[in-house]
N, C-alpha and C positions, 0 to 999 in steps of 0.2 A: 504494500500500500504506500502511495506517495505521500510524504509528510508535507505539512503546510510550508515548512522552511524550504524544502526542495522545490515546491511550486514557486515560491517567492524568488529563489535563486535563478530558476529557469526564466521567469518573466524579466528579471533584472538583466540577466545575461543576453536575452534576446533583444532587449532595448539598448544594449551596450552602456548601461548606466544612465541613459538620458530619459528625461520625461518624453513620452511619446506624443505629447501635444505641443509643448513649447520648446522642446529640444534642449532645455537646460540640463546640464549634467548634475548628478547627485553631489559631486564634490563641491559644488558652488552653493549648495543650500545648507542652511543651518539646522534643518530638521530632516527627518528620515522620509524618503519617498515611500509611496504606498502601492500595493497591488490593487488596482481599481477595476471594478466591474464595468465594462463598456455598456452593456445593458444591465441596469441596476438590479440587484436582488429583489428590491421592492417591486420590480416589474417582471419578476420570475426569470431574471437573467441567471444562467448556470455558472457555477464556480469551476469552469473548465478553461483550459489554456486559450481556446479560441475566443473566449469572452473576457480575457484578462489583459490589462495594460499596466505599464509602469508609469506612474504619474507623480509629479511633484505635489506638495500639499496645496499650493495655490490653485493649480488646475483642477485637482480633485475636489476642492471645496467649491470652486466656481461652477463646476459641472454638476455637482450634487447628484440628484437622481434624474436629471434631464436627458433626453435622447434627441430632442429637437429644440431649435431656438429660432430667433428672428434674424433674417438677413437685413443688415442695417441699410443697404442700398435700395432694396425693393419693398421691404416690409413683409415679405413672404416668410412663412414658417418652413424651415428646412431642417434636415437631419444634421446633428452634430457629426463632426468627422469621427470615423471609426478606425482606429489604428490597425485593426485586424483585417480590414477589407479595403481601406482607402489608401491610395498612394499619396504620401505626404507632399512630395514634389509636384503632384498633379493639382493639388488644391492650394498650395502655399508657395511663396517665393521670398527670398531675402532681398531687402532693400536697405543697404548699409546694415544697421543693427536692428531693424524692424522686420517682423513677419507680416507679410501682406497676403491677404486672401485673394486667390485668382478665380475662384468660383463662388457661387452662393454658399456652399458648404464651408469653404475656406473663410469667406468674409464673416459669416455668422459665428463660426467657431472662434476666430481671432477676437471678435468683439465680446462674445459671451465669456470666454476664459481669460480675457484681459491679457492676451499674449504679448502686448506691447506696453505693459505697465512700466512707468519710468524706472522702477528699481531693476526690472529685468533688462531693460535697454542699457542701463548703466553698467550692469555686470557684463553684458556682451561687449560693450565699448571698452571696458577695462581689460578684458581678456584679449581683445584684438590688439590693444596697445602693448600688452605684455608679450604677446607672440611676436610683435614687430621688434620690441626692444631686446628680447632675449639673445638673438644672434649678435647684436651689437655689444651687449654686456659680456657675452662669451669671448668675443674678439678682444675686448679691452682688458678684462679682468681674469679670463680663463673660465672654464666650465664650472668652477666651484665658487663663483661669486655669491656673496651673502649680503642681504639687506636687513638691518636691525633697527626698526622704528623704536624710538624712545618716546613713551607717552607718560607725561607727568600729570598727577592729580586726576586719575581716571574717575574718581568718585563724582566729579563735577558733571559727568554724563547723566546723572540722575535727573538733573534739572534742565539739561540741554537736548536730550534725545527723546523722541516720541515713543520709541520701542527699542528692543535689544538686537535689531537686525545687524547693527554695526559689529557687535560682538560675535554674532553667528558668522558673518562674512569673514571676520578676522581669524576666527578659529579655523575655518575651512581653508582659507588662503594659506595658513601656516602649517596645517596638518594633512589636508586631503587633496587640495588642488594640485594640478600638474606642476605648479611652481613651488610646492611646499618646502622642498629642501633648500630653497634660496631665501627663505624668510624665517626670522626669529623675532621675538618681541620682548622688550623690557618695559614694564609698566610700574608706576608707583601710585600711591593713593588709592588702594583697593580695599579699604576696611569695610566699606558698605557694599561689597560685591553682591551680596544676596539681594539687595534692593535694585541692582542694575539688571538683574535677570528676571524677565517677566514670563518667559515661555515655559518655565519649569525644567528646562535643560540646564546644562552647565557649560556654556560655550567657551569659558576660559579655564576649564579644569585642567588644561594641558600646561598651564603655567605653574612653575615651582615657586611656592611662597617662601620668600626669604626676607627676614627683617633687616632693614637698613641699619648699618652700624659703622663705627669708625674703622677705617682701614688699618690693617697692620702695616708695618714698614715694608714688608715684602709685597703686599697687595698694592700699596701706593706706588712702589717702584715699578711694578708691572704696568700700572696705568700710565706712568711717565714714559715707559719704553714704547707704548703705542704711538705717541707723538714725537718722541725723541729717542730713536733707536740706540743712540750711543750714550743715553742717560744724561744727567745734568751734573754740573760741577758739585762735588760733595757739600760745599758750603751753601750753594744755591739750594740744593735738595734739603739740607737741614733747615734753612730759613723758611723754605716753602712749607715744610711739614709743620713748623712752629706757627706760621702765619695762618694756615688753613685748619690746623688741628687734625689733619688727614681725613676731614669730612669729605666723602666722595663727591657731593655736588659742588662744594666750594673749591676743592682741589681741581675738579674738572674745569670749572670756570676760569680759574687762574691759569691753568695750563693752556686753555684755549687762547687766552690773551698772549701768553708767551709764544705759543706756536705761530700766531699771526704776526709777531714782531720779533723774530729770532735774531735779527741784526742788533736790536737794542739789547737783547739778552746777552749776546756775545760781547757787546761793548761794555756793559755794566760788569759782567763777570770777569772781564779782562783787566779791570783796574787793580792796581797793586794793593796787597793786604786785604783788609775787610771793608775798605771804603766802598768798593764797587758793590759788594753784596749788600751793604747797608743802604746804599742808594737804590738798589733794585727793590729791596724790601719796602722802603718808604714809598716808592712809586706804586707798588702793588697793594699797599695797605688799604687805600680807599676802595679798591675793587673787591678785596676780600671782605671788608665790612659790609659792602652792598650785597654781596652774595650770601653772607651769613644772614642778613635780614630778609632776604628773599629766597632762601635756599630751597623751599618747596614749590617755588613758582614755576621753575622750568628746569629742564635738563640740558646742559650745554653740550653741543655736538663736538666733543673734543677728540674722540677716537677716530681721526681721519683715516688711519691706515687699515681699518677693518675691511676685509674683502670677503 
């Protein structure tokens, strides 16, 4: 006897992981796709492979138990597209990132299932840009390039976002999408994470929770080496640690300033005795004080050498 899971696997494999209505891939949705009855069970539709389709939650919900809908051009009632018997390319075509109905069935289905909802179009647009950019990134940085978005104070999303789709998309981009191995994420300010998630799932459960603390000397030197491969003068390093307290945000901000003006760093450090180091410390003190007072406001993009 064929199990329910075997049937689901067969339907998903037959669809190559894509929704059979909007053609969006499972890897780009924050929630699980469904095995959908083309002819609903409420209308005596059988649970057989010839009546089952792989559908994203949006298409499944919009379809509901309908089998016919209105053609927006003519006002006539027509059948919804049936993935088991209809040729997708015969009823639809692509225009840039939009799905356009070519027949009454295509037009009616595109309208009823909202196949061109702005969010879907944005996802298609983003993927097209990524597909275009990937060869260029491979050429410049090698095939193992890595992007690490730094997101500070994520809790503010509670008051700024209308739903948790951002988190769903972010999780799938970094875990499931065809670009997943090229993306990592560092986020801070996530104490109210449970309030950010309204769907009941845990779209950021792939993040490892680590409390921010003062860096050890070894950790601070590792951070320095990202921007200054040869390290800093020992006295500069000592003054820098004293000035910043080895706080990661403050240290990153000061290092960014030094990285952008390495000529001044070399000039100051080149002074005889401790005069140059003292002058450098005095120059950096206002910046460090500002960073201490705003240390949770932003993450400075200091690690320029990450690939």
